[in-house]
DOFI-15860 format. One line per 5 residues: number of its first residue (from 1); their letters; for each residue y, z, x of C-alpha. Coordinates in steps of 0.05 Angstrom, whole numbers. Example, Ala and Ser with C-alpha at 12.3 -4.5 7.8 and 13.67 -1.06 7.14 Angstrom:
<recs>
1	AS	-90 156 246 ~ -21 143 273 .
</recs>
This chain:
<recs>
1	MPLDL	1399 2632 1952 ~ 1406 2657 2010 ~ 1461 2647 2056 ~ 1433 2673 2131 ~ 1393 2616 2170 .
6	QPIKS	1362 2632 2236 ~ 1415 2585 2288 ~ 1390 2510 2295 ~ 1399 2504 2356 ~ 1362 2441 2367 .
11	SNDNV	1360 2367 2330 ~ 1270 2383 2334 ~ 1281 2437 2293 ~ 1266 2389 2218 ~ 1237 2454 2180 .
16	MLDEL	1310 2493 2191 ~ 1337 2439 2176 ~ 1302 2401 2126 ~ 1323 2476 2096 ~ 1395 2477 2113 .
21	GDQLR	1403 2406 2074 ~ 1351 2434 2024 ~ 1416 2496 2003 ~ 1466 2444 2011 ~ 1435 2392 1967 .
26	ELSST	1434 2445 1920 ~ 1515 2470 1927 ~ 1525 2393 1922 ~ 1493 2388 1859 ~ 1523 2446 1824 .
31	QDEDS	1598 2456 1862 ~ 1658 2416 1823 ~ 1658 2346 1862 ~ 1734 2364 1874 ~ 1719 2452 1902 .
36	WPAVQ	1729 2458 1974 ~ 1651 2470 1993 ~ 1677 2533 2030 ~ 1600 2564 2020 ~ 1571 2509 2045 .
41	LQLCG	1610 2513 2105 ~ 1601 2583 2109 ~ 1518 2569 2117 ~ 1532 2515 2165 ~ 1567 2580 2211 .
46	SAGVF	1507 2615 2188 ~ 1460 2559 2211 ~ 1490 2557 2280 ~ 1516 2486 2261 ~ 1590 2487 2292 .
51	RWFVP	1554 2518 2349 ~ 1524 2444 2358 ~ 1585 2402 2387 ~ 1620 2461 2442 ~ 1598 2465 2513 .
56	RLWDG	1559 2536 2532 ~ 1609 2557 2563 ~ 1655 2581 2499 ~ 1581 2602 2463 ~ 1556 2534 2438 .
61	YEWND	1491 2493 2439 ~ 1524 2427 2478 ~ 1485 2389 2445 ~ 1483 2312 2470 ~ 1499 2254 2423 .
66	EDVIK	1435 2230 2403 ~ 1416 2306 2365 ~ 1495 2310 2342 ~ 1466 2248 2298 ~ 1407 2272 2285 .
71	GYLKL	1442 2328 2256 ~ 1500 2287 2233 ~ 1439 2246 2184 ~ 1412 2310 2161 ~ 1471 2342 2137 .
76	SSACL	1510 2273 2113 ~ 1455 2252 2064 ~ 1454 2327 2032 ~ 1519 2325 2023 ~ 1571 2280 2051 .
81	KTTFV	1634 2322 2026 ~ 1617 2385 2084 ~ 1592 2335 2131 ~ 1652 2299 2130 ~ 1695 2362 2138 .
86	ITQRT	1650 2386 2194 ~ 1662 2319 2225 ~ 1736 2348 2220 ~ 1732 2397 2244 ~ 1684 2378 2305 .
91	AACRR	1737 2320 2327 ~ 1779 2382 2343 ~ 1734 2426 2371 ~ 1720 2364 2427 ~ 1794 2353 2437 .
96	IAASA	1798 2423 2453 ~ 1736 2423 2502 ~ 1763 2360 2533 ~ 1831 2388 2542 ~ 1849 2403 2623 .
101	NDEIK	1889 2468 2589 ~ 1832 2520 2611 ~ 1877 2573 2567 ~ 1878 2538 2505 ~ 1792 2520 2509 .
106	NRLLP	1785 2603 2527 ~ 1831 2626 2467 ~ 1799 2578 2414 ~ 1723 2557 2424 ~ 1694 2621 2423 .
111	DLASG	1717 2622 2354 ~ 1716 2561 2329 ~ 1647 2560 2358 ~ 1623 2627 2309 ~ 1658 2585 2249 .
116	KTFAT	1716 2656 2255 ~ 1765 2607 2256 ~ 1778 2540 2231 ~ 1803 2470 2259 ~ 1816 2414 2238 .
121	VGISH	1846 2339 2269 ~ 1915 2305 2249 ~ 1905 2245 2287 ~ 1895 2185 2243 ~ 1975 2148 2242 .
126	LTTSR	1951 2136 2326 ~ 1888 2094 2327 ~ 1895 2060 2241 ~ 1929 2096 2197 ~ 2003 2069 2192 .
131	RHIGK	2008 2030 2253 ~ 2036 1965 2219 ~ 2087 2002 2205 ~ 2112 1984 2273 ~ 2139 2058 2284 .
136	PVMHA	2116 2126 2307 ~ 2104 2154 2235 ~ 2109 2224 2282 ~ 2160 2228 2342 ~ 2149 2280 2399 .
141	RETET	2220 2297 2428 ~ 2212 2321 2503 ~ 2244 2389 2525 ~ 2252 2424 2585 ~ 2203 2474 2557 .
146	GFVVN	2164 2435 2500 ~ 2169 2380 2448 ~ 2196 2377 2383 ~ 2154 2340 2329 ~ 2183 2305 2271 .
151	GFSPW	2143 2277 2225 ~ 2086 2276 2183 ~ 2003 2257 2196 ~ 1978 2223 2128 ~ 1904 2244 2126 .
156	VTGAS	1896 2321 2159 ~ 1824 2342 2117 ~ 1831 2415 2114 ~ 1893 2439 2133 ~ 1899 2481 2071 .
161	AADYL	1849 2518 2099 ~ 1860 2516 2177 ~ 1879 2561 2219 ~ 1906 2510 2276 ~ 1909 2438 2275 .
166	VIGAE	1904 2390 2325 ~ 1958 2333 2318 ~ 1980 2264 2359 ~ 2053 2248 2363 ~ 2086 2187 2394 .
171	IDEGR	2151 2188 2450 ~ 2174 2129 2484 ~ 2157 2070 2508 ~ 2083 2088 2475 ~ 2068 2150 2502 .
176	QILFV	2042 2208 2465 ~ 2014 2270 2466 ~ 1963 2314 2424 ~ 1979 2391 2421 ~ 1946 2447 2374 .
181	VSIGT	1990 2481 2325 ~ 1976 2547 2285 ~ 1992 2532 2212 ~ 2041 2583 2192 ~ 2088 2552 2252 .
186	KGLIV	2158 2538 2229 ~ 2178 2483 2197 ~ 2106 2459 2193 ~ 2093 2441 2127 ~ 2016 2422 2091 .
191	DTGQK	2013 2385 2036 ~ 1963 2385 1974 ~ 1906 2352 1980 ~ 1905 2279 1961 ~ 1865 2263 1881 .
196	LVALT	1825 2228 1917 ~ 1769 2165 1882 ~ 1718 2211 1914 ~ 1723 2271 1967 ~ 1772 2310 1947 .
201	GSQTG	1736 2367 1956 ~ 1754 2358 2028 ~ 1828 2382 2016 ~ 1856 2304 2060 ~ 1927 2301 2051 .
206	AVRCE	1983 2300 2097 ~ 2011 2346 2146 ~ 2090 2351 2159 ~ 2134 2372 2218 ~ 2202 2379 2208 .
211	DVFIS	2235 2406 2276 ~ 2167 2435 2296 ~ 2178 2465 2374 ~ 2107 2461 2414 ~ 2103 2497 2487 .
216	KDCVL	2084 2455 2535 ~ 2020 2510 2537 ~ 2002 2486 2473 ~ 1994 2412 2493 ~ 1923 2385 2502 .
221	SGPVQ	1930 2323 2532 ~ 2001 2280 2553 ~ 2048 2255 2552 ~ 2011 2194 2565 ~ 1998 2117 2547 .
226	NVMSS	1943 2115 2491 ~ 1924 2184 2487 ~ 1863 2172 2436 ~ 1828 2129 2491 ~ 1851 2173 2563 .
231	VTGTA	1806 2241 2551 ~ 1729 2238 2566 ~ 1674 2276 2519 ~ 1704 2269 2460 ~ 1654 2195 2445 .
236	TGGFQ	1613 2214 2390 ~ 1677 2197 2340 ~ 1666 2135 2352 ~ 1603 2125 2315 ~ 1603 2183 2278 .
241	TSTLA	1637 2147 2204 ~ 1577 2103 2217 ~ 1529 2162 2214 ~ 1565 2193 2148 ~ 1548 2123 2113 .
246	IGLAS	1473 2117 2134 ~ 1478 2186 2116 ~ 1494 2166 2048 ~ 1451 2122 2057 ~ 1391 2152 2063 .
251	AAIDF	1397 2196 2012 ~ 1405 2136 1961 ~ 1336 2099 1983 ~ 1302 2161 1975 ~ 1328 2169 1897 .
256	IANEA	1299 2099 1904 ~ 1226 2120 1932 ~ 1225 2175 1881 ~ 1241 2123 1816 ~ 1191 2075 1851 .
261	RQRPN	1135 2128 1843 ~ 1126 2125 1771 ~ 1162 2051 1765 ~ 1122 2008 1810 ~ 1175 1945 1803 .
266	LTDQF	1219 1980 1849 ~ 1175 1980 1902 ~ 1204 1919 1935 ~ 1265 1932 1931 ~ 1251 2006 1953 .
271	QALNE	1209 1978 2015 ~ 1270 1918 2041 ~ 1327 1978 2034 ~ 1277 2025 2074 ~ 1262 1970 2124 .
276	QLVSL	1341 1960 2132 ~ 1350 2034 2136 ~ 1309 2041 2186 ~ 1330 1991 2231 ~ 1404 2022 2232 .
281	QADLL	1390 2088 2248 ~ 1339 2071 2306 ~ 1409 2020 2332 ~ 1441 2087 2325 ~ 1407 2135 2363 .
286	SMARG	1397 2078 2406 ~ 1479 2075 2420 ~ 1476 2155 2428 ~ 1431 2151 2483 ~ 1482 2099 2521 .
291	EMSRT	1440 2028 2506 ~ 1492 1996 2473 ~ 1448 1934 2444 ~ 1511 1927 2392 ~ 1588 1947 2384 .
296	KDELR	1606 2000 2345 ~ 1641 1952 2306 ~ 1583 1913 2296 ~ 1534 1981 2278 ~ 1596 2006 2223 .
301	IDANS	1598 1939 2190 ~ 1532 1946 2180 ~ 1525 2019 2156 ~ 1586 2002 2109 ~ 1540 1950 2073 .
306	LVLRA	1485 1988 2067 ~ 1518 2045 2039 ~ 1548 1997 1994 ~ 1480 1974 1966 ~ 1438 2021 1976 .
311	TQSAL	1483 2060 1937 ~ 1491 2018 1879 ~ 1418 1996 1879 ~ 1399 2073 1865 ~ 1448 2077 1807 .
316	VAAKG	1420 2008 1775 ~ 1351 2057 1787 ~ 1378 2108 1755 ~ 1407 2069 1688 ~ 1452 2098 1656 .
321	SGYVQ	1440 2166 1663 ~ 1468 2143 1726 ~ 1526 2140 1704 ~ 1533 2202 1663 ~ 1593 2252 1696 .
326	GHPVG	1543 2297 1748 ~ 1492 2252 1769 ~ 1486 2253 1833 ~ 1484 2170 1838 ~ 1552 2167 1806 .
331	RWCKE	1577 2212 1855 ~ 1546 2182 1907 ~ 1567 2110 1892 ~ 1645 2137 1889 ~ 1635 2159 1960 .
336	ALFFL	1602 2094 1991 ~ 1677 2066 1975 ~ 1696 2125 2034 ~ 1676 2080 2078 ~ 1706 2024 2064 .
341	VWSCP	1781 2064 2081 ~ 1762 2114 2122 ~ 1778 2094 2201 ~ 1766 2032 2191 ~ 1783 1975 2245 .
346	QSVLD	1801 1915 2230 ~ 1747 1873 2244 ~ 1709 1919 2202 ~ 1755 1912 2142 ~ 1753 1830 2158 .
351	ANLCE	1672 1831 2158 ~ 1658 1874 2097 ~ 1708 1840 2048 ~ 1676 1772 2070 ~ 1610 1803 2054 .
356	LVGTD	1634 1816 1984 ~ 1681 1760 1965 ~ 1618 1713 1991 ~ 1638 1682 2054 ~ 1617 1676 2121 .
</recs>
């Protein structure tokens, strides 16, 4: 299989996006589910995927949100594991690019855009994860020259493969910082990734800080209240998880479509799911253009519902063969569960639970 593609500079390069998707799909079907997607990421780097998210000033293509969503839809329908890792990489790049720290941007972004280096984020504890505990799980103490950080970030994707981490920590009275830290920094401990129901190959696990010193020139944002909402230029993160859910749903619905060509009794089911898919895709792209006809949580609720129903419908269509280890439909069903737990606001959790138990 070739690992080189011409750079995909526009989401309108449908032939090249399809070629990349075909190669990712083949790799995902042959690779162990628990393996880190090194070859897939190398392939995406060769295709210029990492440049989509970086401003032109630092050798990126600076795709707008709508084009990014179109790209993500293609990638996630081909290999959710690889695309999920890319979203975490992208989150780090966007946080760096949106920072006022020009020295960090000039030093890190060109190599991140080319794929020479890899960065990821540890920020879930500032938004959805561990918030019920009532005290910060990652705490920073300010000094004259920087910050001393202690604690842990519970869900960091690909830290064992990263060169840099973008991490958030709380100081006092709700003030927070975002900072960049290099792998290998004294006191920084990367745990082995968790054995997950699916996407174990993303190597998602905890990163711990034991008296890690962060100089002020490595701070991206803060100290401020609600540092996650204080920086512009990171909007895509608000609906990228819904994008991945819709992408995975499209893979399952495509499978049903192929089965329906041989089994006409599946046609009605395919058409019903496909109509929902097309509607959600339209809403998603409309939201990416800034046309907010609905909220991000409403979109996420419907995306979660569709990906669960579409993947399980694909399992029904596949019959017993879909339940055999290694069949893509079985993998998709497990991967769909991811969207019930990853960066899931309480309103989305409540709505999905109500649907599952059959109440309004």
